[in-house]
N, C-alpha and C positions, 0 to 999 in steps of 0.2 A: 315865874320869874320875869320882871321887867328889863326889857333890852335897851337901855340907854347910854347915852353917852355920859361920861365925869361931869358933874353938876345938875344933870336932869332931874326933874321931879319925878320919883318913882323910881329911882336907880337902886338896885339891890347886887353890890358886887359878890361873887363866888369866894372871890380869891383874895384875902385881905392879909396885911402885913402885920403881925405881931410885935417885932422889935427890928430896931435897924443897928447893924455892927457897926464900926469904927469908921468904915468906908461908904456907909450911907446907903449900902445894900441891906436887904433884909435878912436877918439870921433865923428867921422863922417864917414860914409861909404856909399858911392853910390853903389846901387845894383838894378838891376832889380827887385828882391824880394820885394823891398821897395814898389814898385806899386801895388803889388796883396797880399803881407801881411805884410804887415809893423809891427804888433806884433813879427812875427817870427824875424824879424831883429832885433827889441827891443831885444828881449829874448835870441838872438845867442850872439849879441855883448858884453855880458858879461860875456860869459863862457870860461872855460878855453880851453887849445889847447887841450888836450886828449877828452874833451866832443865834442868839435866843429868838431874833427876826426871821432868820434862816430857818431855825425849828418850826417856829408858827406858821411861814406861808407852807414850807412842805409837808406838814401834815395837812393843811387846808386843801393843797393841790392834791394830795394824795387822794383825801375823803371825797373829795368832788369827782375825781375820776372813777372813784372806786363805788360810789352811789349813783352814777350819772346825771346828779343832781344839774338843771341846766335853768336858769333865768337871766333876764338883762342884768338884775341885782347882783346876782353871784357874779357874771361876767366883771361889772363895775368894781365890785369889791377885791377880786382876784386882780385886775387892773390897778388899784390903789395900792395892796401890798406890793406889786411888782415894781411900784414907784415909792416904795419906803413913805406913803401917807397915811401915818400911824395918828390915834386920838380920834378925838369928834371930827365928824366929816357927812356928808351929806350922805356918802356910798355907806357908811357904817351905820347909820341912822335907816337907811332904805332895808339894811340886810335886817335889821332889827325887827323891821317889819314883816319880814320874809320868815323869820324864824318864828315869829309869833302866827302867823297863818297856818305855815306848815305843823306847828306845834297844835293848833286848832284841830286841823285836819286829822291828826294823830290819834286827839281826844275824839274826834267825832266818830272815828272807826272803832277806838276801843269801848265806846257807847254800843256802838249798832254791834260789836262783838257779844258785849253783856245782854242784848235782847236777842241773841240768837243769830244775827247776820253779821258778814266782815270775817275774814280770815286773820290769822295769825300772822301768815305772809304779807298780806296785806298790812296790817298794822305796822309790822317790822321794817317793813319799806316806807312807809310815811315817817315813822320814829327815825329812821335812819335819814332823809332827806334832811328832816329839823334838825337834827343834831351834826348835819355837814354843813348847812348854813349857818348854825352856831359857832359850828370852829372857824369859821370866815370871820363871822363877827368879832369874835374873841382874837384872833391874830391880827385884827386891827387895833386892837388896843394900844394905848399911849405908854402902857408899862410894858415892857419887853419880857420881863419874867411871868406877868401874869398872860398875855398875849401866847408864849410857850406852852405854860403849864396846862392853860383851858382850852386851847384849839388841839392840844393833842389827847387833853380827856376827852374832848368831844369827839373825836375822830376814831377814840378805841370805844365809845359808847354807839355810834353810828355803825361801826363796821364789826364790833366783836371779835377784832383779830389783833390783840394785843403783841402779840409776837411779831407780826409783819411790822407795825407801826413801831415798835421798840427798834427794830432793826435799819429802820427809817432814820430814828431820831439818833440812833447811836453812830451811824454812818455820819452825819452832817456836822457831827462835834471835832473839833480840832483832837 
C-alpha cells in the first residue's frame, strides 16, 4: 500500500465512500474495521467531525504508548494531531515514509523466518510498530470518518486487543 496524501501519485485508499446520504455524509463505508468490529463502524458513522478526530487521536496515542513506538516523526505526527492539523502535510508524508520503512523491516523479519532465522515475537513486534505508525498516519487524514475508522483498525491490528480498544472508543463517544 502506498502511503500518500490525497492527490499524490500512487495513492491507494483503504476506505472508500460508497454513497452519500442527504446530509452529504457517507451512508455506506467500506473499511477493514467492518470485518473485525462492525459495531464500532456503526457507532462512528454517525459521530461529529470533532468526535471522530478525538477517536482517531485516542487510538493513535493508545497504540503508540502500547507499542513503545519512538521516532521524531511519530512525535511530529502526534503534535500535528493535538494541533488539529489534518490532511496533507509534511508530518503526514514523513509518517508515510516511516510506515513503509517499518513495514519493510517486518517483511525482512518474515523472510528471515522463512529461511529458518527470526522469531514470531520479533516479527509481531515489528508488525506492531508498523501498524502503530500507520494508525497515526490515518489519524491525520483529512476525512474525519476515515481517520477514525482506519486508525482504530490499525491500532487493533498492532495490539491484537480489540476489547480494550473498543472500550477506549466508546469512552470518548458522547
